[in-house]
C-alpha positions as CSV (number, residue, x, y, z in Angstrom):
1,A,83.7,136.1,91.8
2,E,87.4,134.6,92.9
3,D,90.8,136.0,93.8
4,Q,94.1,135.4,92.3
5,V,94.3,132.1,94.2
6,G,90.6,130.9,93.2
7,A,88.9,131.6,96.6
8,K,85.3,132.7,96.6
9,P,84.4,135.6,99.1
10,L,83.0,133.2,101.7
11,H,86.4,131.1,101.6
12,A,88.2,134.3,102.4
13,L,86.1,134.8,105.4
14,L,86.5,131.4,107.0
15,V,90.2,131.3,106.7
16,A,90.1,134.9,108.6
17,N,88.7,132.4,111.4
18,T,87.7,135.2,113.7
19,P,84.5,135.1,115.7
20,A,82.9,138.0,113.5
21,A,84.2,136.3,110.1
22,I,82.5,133.0,111.2
23,S,79.4,134.3,112.6
24,L,78.7,136.2,109.3
25,V,79.6,132.9,107.0
26,M,77.3,131.1,109.0
27,R,74.3,133.2,108.7
28,V,74.9,133.3,104.9
29,F,75.1,129.7,104.9
30,I,71.9,128.9,107.0
31,A,70.1,131.7,104.5
32,R,71.5,130.0,101.2
33,P,72.7,126.5,101.7
34,K,73.7,125.7,98.2
35,L,76.7,127.9,98.8
36,L,78.4,125.0,100.5
37,L,78.9,123.7,97.5
38,Q,81.2,126.2,96.4
39,E,84.9,125.2,96.0
40,H,88.0,127.1,95.2
41,G,88.6,127.5,91.6
42,A,91.9,127.0,89.8
43,G,95.0,127.7,91.9
44,P,96.8,126.2,94.6
45,F,93.6,125.4,96.8
46,T,91.5,123.9,93.8
47,G,88.8,121.4,95.0
48,E,88.7,123.1,98.7
49,N,85.1,123.9,100.0
50,S,83.8,125.1,103.3
51,L,83.9,122.0,105.0
52,H,87.7,121.4,104.5
53,V,88.2,124.8,106.0
54,L,86.2,124.5,108.9
55,S,87.5,120.9,109.8
56,A,91.2,122.1,109.6
57,N,90.1,124.9,111.9
58,S,88.4,122.4,114.5
59,R,85.1,124.2,113.9
60,E,83.1,121.3,115.2
61,D,80.1,123.0,116.6
62,E,79.8,124.8,113.2
63,L,80.0,122.1,111.3
64,V,77.4,120.1,112.9
65,E,75.1,123.1,112.5
66,L,75.6,123.0,108.5
67,L,75.2,119.3,108.3
68,E,72.0,119.7,110.0
69,V,70.9,122.2,107.5
70,A,72.1,120.5,104.5
71,A,70.2,117.5,105.5
72,T,67.1,119.1,105.0
73,K,67.7,122.0,102.4
74,L,70.1,120.0,99.9
75,S,69.1,117.1,97.7
76,Q,71.1,113.9,98.4
77,T,73.1,114.6,94.9
78,E,74.3,118.1,96.6
79,Q,75.1,116.2,100.0
80,H,77.3,113.4,98.0
81,S,78.8,116.4,96.0
82,M,79.6,118.3,99.2
83,L,81.3,115.2,100.9
84,T,83.0,114.0,98.0
85,A,84.8,117.2,97.1
86,Q,88.8,116.6,96.7
87,T,91.3,118.9,97.5
88,T,93.6,118.7,94.4
89,G,95.7,121.9,94.5
90,G,99.5,122.1,94.7
91,F,99.4,123.6,98.2
92,F,97.8,120.1,99.1
93,D,100.5,118.2,97.6
94,E,103.0,119.1,100.6
95,A,103.4,117.6,104.0
96,P,101.2,117.3,106.2
97,M,98.4,118.1,103.8
98,N,99.0,115.5,101.7
99,F,98.1,113.0,104.3
100,Y,94.9,114.5,105.5
101,G,92.8,112.4,102.9
102,S,91.6,115.1,100.7
103,T,87.6,114.9,101.3
104,P,85.7,116.7,104.0
105,L,84.8,113.3,105.7
106,A,88.6,112.4,105.8
107,Y,89.6,116.1,107.2
108,A,86.7,115.4,110.0
109,C,88.4,112.0,110.8
110,V,92.1,113.3,110.8
111,F,91.1,116.4,113.0
112,S,89.1,113.9,115.5
113,L,85.9,115.8,115.0
114,K,83.7,112.8,115.9
115,R,80.4,114.2,116.0
116,V,81.0,115.6,112.2
117,V,82.0,112.3,111.1
118,R,78.8,110.7,112.5
119,K,76.6,113.5,110.9
120,M,78.2,112.9,107.8
121,L,78.0,109.4,107.7
122,D,74.1,109.8,108.9
123,L,73.3,111.3,105.6
124,G,73.4,108.3,103.8
125,V,75.3,109.3,100.5
126,T,78.6,108.2,101.2
127,S,80.7,105.9,103.3
128,L,84.3,105.4,104.9
129,N,84.7,102.7,102.6
130,A,83.6,103.9,99.4
131,D,86.1,104.1,96.6
132,E,85.2,107.5,96.1
133,M,86.5,108.7,99.5
134,R,90.2,107.9,98.4
135,C,92.5,110.6,98.1
136,K,93.6,111.2,94.3
137,I,96.9,112.4,96.0
138,S,97.8,109.5,98.2
139,G,95.3,107.0,97.5
140,F,94.2,107.0,101.3
141,L,90.8,106.1,102.7
142,P,89.9,108.4,105.9
143,V,90.9,105.3,108.0
144,H,94.6,105.2,106.5
145,A,94.8,109.2,106.6
146,V,94.0,108.6,110.6
147,V,96.8,106.0,110.9
148,A,99.1,108.3,108.9
149,N,98.7,110.8,111.2
150,G,99.2,108.8,114.4
151,L,95.9,109.0,115.8
152,R,95.0,105.7,117.7
153,H,92.2,106.6,120.0
154,M,90.4,107.7,116.3
155,Y,91.6,104.6,114.6
156,D,89.7,102.5,117.1
157,W,86.7,104.7,117.1
158,L,86.3,104.5,113.3
159,I,86.3,100.5,113.1
160,G,84.4,100.2,116.4
161,E,86.7,99.5,119.0
162,S,86.3,102.3,121.2
163,E,85.0,101.9,124.5
164,E,82.9,105.2,124.1
165,V,78.9,104.7,124.1
166,D,76.3,106.6,122.6
167,E,75.1,107.9,125.8
168,D,78.0,110.7,125.8
169,E,76.9,113.1,122.9
170,N,80.2,114.5,122.2
171,E,81.5,111.0,121.8
172,P,79.1,109.3,119.6
173,A,79.6,105.5,118.8
174,L,79.5,104.1,115.2
175,P,76.9,101.6,114.5
176,L,78.1,98.4,112.4
177,E,77.2,99.7,109.0
178,L,78.7,102.7,109.4
179,R,82.2,101.5,110.8
180,A,85.6,101.6,108.4
181,D,87.0,98.5,107.4
182,S,90.5,97.9,108.7
183,K,91.3,95.5,105.9
184,M,91.0,98.3,103.4
185,R,94.5,98.8,101.2
186,V,95.7,102.0,100.1
187,G,95.0,102.9,96.4
188,E,96.8,104.6,93.7
189,G,97.9,108.1,94.4
190,R,99.4,110.7,92.0
191,L,102.8,111.8,93.6
192,D,105.4,109.6,92.8
193,H,107.4,109.4,95.9
194,L,104.2,108.3,97.7
195,H,103.8,105.2,95.2
196,R,105.6,102.7,97.8
197,I,102.4,102.9,100.2
198,K,100.1,101.6,97.7
199,S,98.4,98.5,98.8
200,C,99.6,98.7,102.3
201,L,97.1,97.8,104.9
202,P,97.0,100.2,107.9
203,M,99.5,98.4,110.0
204,Q,101.9,98.4,106.6
205,L,101.3,102.1,106.3
206,A,102.7,102.8,109.9
207,A,105.8,100.5,109.1
208,Q,106.4,102.3,105.7
209,L,106.1,106.1,107.7
210,G,108.4,104.9,110.1
211,D,105.9,105.3,112.9
212,R,106.9,102.6,115.2
213,R,104.6,103.5,118.0
214,M,101.2,103.3,115.8
215,F,102.9,100.0,114.2
216,I,103.1,98.2,117.6
217,Y,100.0,99.6,118.7
218,L,98.2,98.0,115.3
219,L,100.2,94.9,115.6
220,R,98.7,94.3,118.8
221,K,95.4,93.9,117.4
222,Q,96.3,90.8,115.6
223,T,97.8,89.1,118.7
224,A,96.3,86.5,121.0
225,I,96.9,85.9,124.6
226,L,98.6,82.4,125.1
227,W,99.2,82.7,129.0
228,R,99.5,85.4,131.6
229,W,101.6,85.3,134.6
230,G,101.6,88.2,136.7
231,P,103.5,91.0,135.0
232,V,104.3,88.3,132.1
233,T,102.3,87.7,129.4
234,K,103.0,85.4,126.2
235,Y,101.5,86.5,123.0
236,E,100.7,84.7,119.7
237,I,101.2,86.8,116.9
238,D,99.3,86.6,113.2
239,L,101.9,86.9,110.8
240,H,99.6,88.2,108.2
241,G,100.8,91.6,106.7
242,I,104.3,91.0,108.2
243,D,105.7,87.6,106.6
244,S,107.5,88.4,103.3
245,A,105.6,85.4,101.9
246,G,102.6,87.7,101.4
247,E,101.0,88.5,97.9
248,T,101.9,92.4,97.8
249,E,105.0,94.2,98.0
250,C,103.6,95.6,101.2
251,D,104.5,93.0,104.0
252,V,106.5,94.8,106.9
253,M,109.7,92.1,106.2
254,E,109.9,93.7,102.6
255,L,109.1,97.5,103.5
256,I,112.2,97.3,106.2
257,G,114.4,96.4,103.5
258,L,113.3,98.8,100.6
259,L,116.0,100.9,99.4
260,S,113.7,104.0,99.7
261,A,113.1,102.9,103.4
262,K,113.0,105.6,106.1
263,K,115.7,105.2,108.6
264,E,112.9,105.2,111.4
265,T,111.5,101.9,109.3
266,T,114.9,100.2,108.9
267,M,115.4,100.7,112.8
268,M,112.5,98.4,113.3
269,L,115.0,95.4,112.1
270,L,117.2,96.1,115.1
271,D,117.3,93.5,118.0
272,S,116.1,96.3,120.2
273,F,112.9,96.8,119.0
274,M,110.1,94.7,120.3
275,K,112.8,92.5,121.9
276,G,114.1,91.5,118.3
277,F,110.5,90.5,116.9
278,L,111.3,91.2,113.3
279,H,115.1,90.4,113.9
280,K,114.3,87.2,114.8
281,L,112.0,86.6,111.6
282,F,114.8,87.3,109.4
283,M,116.9,85.0,111.1
284,Q,114.6,82.1,110.8
285,K,114.5,82.6,107.2
286,W,118.1,83.0,106.8
287,Y,118.6,79.3,108.5
288,R,116.0,77.8,107.2
289,Y,116.6,78.4,103.4
290,G,118.2,81.7,103.0
291,A,121.7,80.5,103.8
292,L,121.4,77.5,101.5
293,I,120.5,79.5,98.6
294,H,123.0,81.9,99.2
295,Y,125.9,79.6,99.4
296,V,124.6,77.7,96.4
297,R,124.9,80.9,94.4
298,V,128.3,81.4,95.9
299,L,129.5,78.0,94.9
300,F,128.8,78.9,91.2
301,H,131.0,82.0,91.7
302,V,133.8,79.9,93.3
303,V,133.5,77.6,90.4
304,Y,133.7,80.5,88.0
305,M,136.6,82.3,89.8
306,V,138.8,79.1,90.1
307,A,138.4,78.2,86.3
308,L,139.1,81.9,85.3
309,L,142.2,81.7,87.6
310,F,143.2,78.3,86.2
311,L,142.8,79.6,82.5
312,V,144.9,82.6,83.1
313,F,147.9,80.9,85.2
314,W,148.0,77.7,82.3
315,L,147.7,80.7,79.9
316,K,150.8,82.5,81.2
317,A,152.8,79.4,82.0
318,D,152.3,77.5,78.8
319,P,151.0,79.4,75.9
320,L,151.7,76.5,73.7
321,G,149.6,73.7,75.8
322,V,146.8,75.9,77.2
323,D,143.5,74.7,76.3
324,R,141.7,77.4,74.0
325,V,138.6,75.6,73.4
326,N,137.0,73.4,76.0
327,L,137.9,75.7,79.1
328,P,136.5,78.9,77.6
329,I,133.5,76.9,76.9
330,F,133.1,75.6,80.4
331,I,133.8,79.2,81.7
332,G,131.0,80.3,79.3
333,G,128.6,77.9,80.6
334,V,129.1,78.5,84.2
335,V,128.6,82.4,83.1
336,A,125.5,81.4,81.3
337,V,124.0,79.8,84.9
338,L,124.9,82.8,86.8
339,V,123.5,85.0,84.5
340,E,120.2,82.9,84.2
341,E,120.0,82.9,88.1
342,E,120.2,86.8,88.5
343,L,117.5,87.4,85.8
344,R,115.2,84.9,87.7
345,I,115.9,86.8,90.9
346,F,115.4,90.2,89.0
347,Y,112.1,88.9,87.4
348,L,110.8,88.0,91.1
349,W,111.4,91.4,92.5
350,W,109.9,93.0,89.2
351,R,106.6,90.8,89.5
352,N,106.6,91.6,93.3
353,Q,106.9,95.2,92.5
354,G,103.5,95.1,90.1
355,G,105.3,94.2,86.9
356,T,103.9,92.2,84.2
357,F,104.6,91.2,80.8
358,S,101.3,93.2,79.5
359,T,102.3,96.4,81.4
360,G,106.2,96.1,80.5
361,F,108.4,98.5,82.5
362,T,107.4,101.7,83.5
363,K,109.8,104.7,84.3
364,R,109.8,104.4,88.1
365,Q,110.4,100.6,87.9
366,I,113.3,101.2,85.4
367,I,114.6,103.7,87.9
368,D,114.1,101.4,91.2
369,G,115.2,98.3,89.1
370,I,118.7,100.1,88.3
371,A,118.9,101.0,91.7
372,W,118.2,97.4,93.2
373,L,120.6,96.0,90.6
374,Q,123.6,98.6,92.0
375,L,122.7,97.5,95.5
376,F,123.5,93.9,94.8
377,Q,126.5,94.9,92.3
378,V,124.9,93.2,89.6
379,D,126.2,96.2,87.2
380,L,129.8,95.1,88.7
381,Q,129.0,91.3,87.9
382,V,127.7,92.1,84.1
383,A,130.8,93.9,83.5
384,G,133.3,91.3,84.8
385,F,131.2,88.6,82.7
386,I,131.4,90.6,79.4
387,A,135.1,91.2,80.0
388,S,135.6,87.5,80.4
389,G,133.2,86.5,77.7
390,I,135.4,88.5,75.1
391,A,138.7,87.2,76.7
392,C,137.4,83.8,76.2
393,S,136.4,84.3,72.5
394,M,139.7,85.7,71.7
395,L,141.4,82.9,73.0
396,Y,138.7,80.4,71.1
397,L,139.4,82.8,67.9
398,E,143.0,82.2,68.1
399,A,142.5,78.4,68.3
400,S,140.4,78.7,65.3
401,E,142.6,80.6,63.3
402,R,145.7,78.4,63.8
403,F,143.3,75.6,63.2
404,S,142.2,77.0,59.7
405,L,145.9,78.1,58.7
406,L,147.0,74.6,59.3
407,H,144.3,72.9,57.6
408,S,144.5,75.4,54.4
409,R,148.3,74.7,53.9
410,S,147.6,70.9,54.6
411,L,145.3,71.0,51.6
412,R,148.3,72.0,49.7
413,G,150.4,69.3,50.8
414,G,154.2,68.2,50.1
415,A,157.0,70.3,51.4
416,G,154.7,73.1,51.8
417,M,153.0,71.6,55.0
418,E,155.9,70.5,56.5
419,D,157.3,74.0,56.2
420,A,154.0,75.6,57.6
421,L,154.2,73.3,60.6
422,L,157.5,74.0,61.2
423,E,156.9,77.8,60.6
424,E,153.9,77.5,63.3
425,A,155.9,75.5,65.8
426,G,158.6,78.1,65.6
427,S,156.1,80.9,66.0
428,M,154.5,79.4,69.1
429,E,157.7,78.9,70.5
430,G,158.8,82.4,70.0
431,E,155.5,83.5,72.0
432,A,156.3,81.1,74.9
433,I,159.8,82.4,75.3
434,E,158.7,85.9,75.0
435,G,155.6,85.3,77.2
436,Y,152.1,85.6,76.5
437,G,151.1,88.8,75.7
438,S,154.0,90.3,73.9
439,R,152.3,89.8,70.5
440,G,149.2,91.3,68.7
441,L,145.9,91.7,70.8
442,H,147.1,89.3,73.4
443,S,147.9,92.1,75.9
444,V,144.3,92.9,75.4
445,T,142.9,89.3,76.2
446,L,145.2,89.6,79.5
447,L,143.7,93.0,80.1
448,L,140.3,91.8,80.0
449,F,141.1,88.5,82.0
450,S,142.6,90.6,84.7
451,L,139.6,92.9,84.9
452,A,137.1,89.8,84.8
453,A,139.1,88.4,87.8
454,F,139.1,91.7,90.1
455,A,135.4,92.3,89.5
456,E,134.7,88.7,90.4
457,A,136.8,88.7,93.6
458,L,135.2,91.9,94.8
459,L,131.9,90.4,94.5
460,L,132.8,87.2,95.8
461,T,134.7,88.6,98.7
462,T,131.4,90.5,99.2
463,A,129.3,87.5,99.2
464,L,131.6,85.2,101.7
465,L,131.8,88.0,104.4
466,I,128.2,89.6,104.2
467,P,126.5,86.5,106.7
468,F,129.2,87.8,109.2
469,Q,128.1,90.7,111.3
470,R,131.3,92.7,112.0
471,L,133.0,91.8,108.4
472,G,129.9,92.0,106.8
473,I,129.6,95.8,107.9
474,F,133.0,96.5,107.5
475,M,132.7,95.1,103.9
476,L,129.3,97.0,102.9
477,S,131.5,100.2,104.1
478,V,134.4,99.5,101.8
479,N,132.0,98.8,98.7
480,R,130.2,102.1,99.7
481,M,133.3,103.8,99.7
482,L,134.9,102.2,96.4
483,R,131.8,103.1,94.4
484,N,131.2,106.9,96.1
485,D,134.2,108.3,97.3
486,I,137.0,106.3,95.3
487,L,134.9,106.5,91.9
488,T,134.5,110.4,92.6
489,F,138.2,110.7,93.2
490,M,139.0,109.0,90.1
491,V,137.4,111.1,87.7
492,L,139.3,114.3,89.1
493,F,142.5,112.2,89.0
494,I,142.4,111.0,85.8
495,A,141.5,114.8,84.7
496,F,144.8,115.9,86.6
497,I,146.8,113.2,84.7
498,L,145.6,114.1,81.3
499,I,146.5,117.8,82.0
500,F,150.0,116.6,83.3
501,Y,150.5,114.4,80.5
502,F,149.9,117.0,78.1
503,M,152.0,119.5,79.8
504,M,154.7,117.2,79.9
505,F,154.3,116.2,76.1
506,T,154.6,120.0,74.9
507,I,157.7,120.6,77.1
């Protein structure tokens, strides 16, 4: 029988957690060991069995006794089913339960029940590194669950670096064959907001979760002492899992730069954290090759901006003599180079996020990709390219139309040709006197050029100022204000302007 949330009678007694209830349940389990296999039915606690509840309530003595009973009264298949049961109900999707690892073995690790963990492993039906131990919610193995909960002493015990020995029965050591592998990565979980932790090593997981104390503790495990002089010690640090040149998107330097990174994680970039260890790594990359790549890209933007302004000023000053063919084609060529570079960078980012041509784009990657593009103002850049492309095309078409008109009239020959040339020259002189933009769609061409110049000026200013600490911070603040506050204000402003226009038009 089950209640409305899928709990069996024995589960209800266990949750009561009173001495009388626990005593009664223990007598029932000893008499009927197969009842240990009972799990919560459909509901918020689906998949939870008695070992989960006892572990969560830190009932270590009772668990040890039940595991001894299971070792003699249950088959290996039944023992395996009991230890690999996973909590999958909605209750376990919420914090902190979603970081407990789902299986009874992971729960025993998270609640530091060392004797229970040893008893479970001694049954020989599973291990700390078995894929079946991966939590379906978070993708954690027990060692990841321990890291996620900041249990440094338990982590050392699981990987065999604890100083405890077997002589203390309450602190049993794990033999080599039972220990957790510290190189295991987080697997795929079902919760969308936890997808960033996939493929993380334990140290990377600590960084992703913003647990700086746990991160420093785990980082020290891949350091070597070079020399020591009194209170001063110099270490050599292995950058595996830290340097962004790694094979996955979980390297610490990349985790710090994620759009979704926690504040605690991004604060690791400060020069006050670990005496600027990570900050210096970023600065080294910038000075070695980052600055060169950045300024080469800026150079192409400068060339594009200069060519664009040169064309516009020439067009305004001399509509008759402006080059309507070669200069627009040159601008289009520069734009093509810039677009290719943006596509290349986006492809590298997408591949680093696990994207392949065979899988295409997932919904999550599309959302993250749009956010990433907006962060680097690629949307503004593309809008400017589109505006300049249309404007240059309109100029080119003007030249083509005039050439076609003159050519068709020249074919007729005679006095008609001379009249046609005089008429065309008179039209162009009139346009020069009145100013470009006074006729036809010329005003649209100038408007598009102005929008392209504005977008490029904003983008170029940001690119030039970002490398400077004070100016870069100020420019980022201005960009955020333009994108968020000013854009929101403009929506209301345009609405009021339209209302005011209709009111005045009616009057």
